[in-house]
C-alpha positions in Angstrom: 152.9 62.9 95.9 154.3 61.5 92.7 157.8 62.2 91.6 156.7 64.9 89.2 154.9 66.6 92.1 158.0 66.9 94.1 159.2 70.4 94.8 162.4 71.3 92.9 165.6 72.3 94.7 165.0 75.9 93.6 161.5 75.9 95.1 162.7 74.4 98.4 165.5 77.0 98.5 162.9 79.8 98.0 160.7 78.3 100.8 163.7 78.0 103.2 164.6 81.7 102.4 161.0 82.8 103.0 161.0 80.9 106.4 164.3 82.3 107.4 163.5 85.9 106.5 159.8 86.1 107.1 158.8 88.0 104.0 158.8 87.5 100.2 160.7 90.7 99.8 163.5 89.7 102.2 163.7 86.2 100.8 164.0 87.6 97.3 166.8 90.0 98.4 168.7 87.2 100.2 168.7 85.0 97.1 169.2 87.8 94.6 165.9 87.1 92.9 162.8 89.1 92.0 159.9 89.0 94.4 157.7 87.6 91.6 160.1 84.7 91.3 159.8 83.8 95.0 156.0 84.2 94.8 155.9 81.9 91.8 158.1 79.3 93.5 155.8 79.3 96.6 152.7 79.1 94.5 154.2 76.1 92.6 155.0 74.3 95.9 151.5 74.9 97.3 150.1 73.5 94.1 152.4 70.4 94.0 151.7 69.4 97.6 148.0 70.4 97.6 148.4 73.0 100.3 145.9 75.9 100.7 148.5 78.2 102.0 152.3 78.4 102.6 151.9 77.4 106.3 150.3 74.2 105.3 152.9 73.6 102.6 155.6 74.0 105.3 153.8 71.5 107.5 153.5 69.0 104.7 157.2 69.4 103.7 158.6 69.6 107.3 160.8 66.5 106.8 162.2 67.8 103.5 162.9 71.2 104.9 164.9 69.8 107.9 167.3 68.0 105.6 
């Protein structure tokens, strides 16, 4: 991953909320954002890390999510 491919703090926040709540809808509610915003953040993360799905993105970012 190059520095420009790094997930932004907002993207990581959305991913953490998704992991904590289990759904896009609940993650959006917990952050006070629209569901489409959460979906966009997750899509962007998957693209940046080359993941085929969100589970793979979580695996690839496990060290960053623990921090």
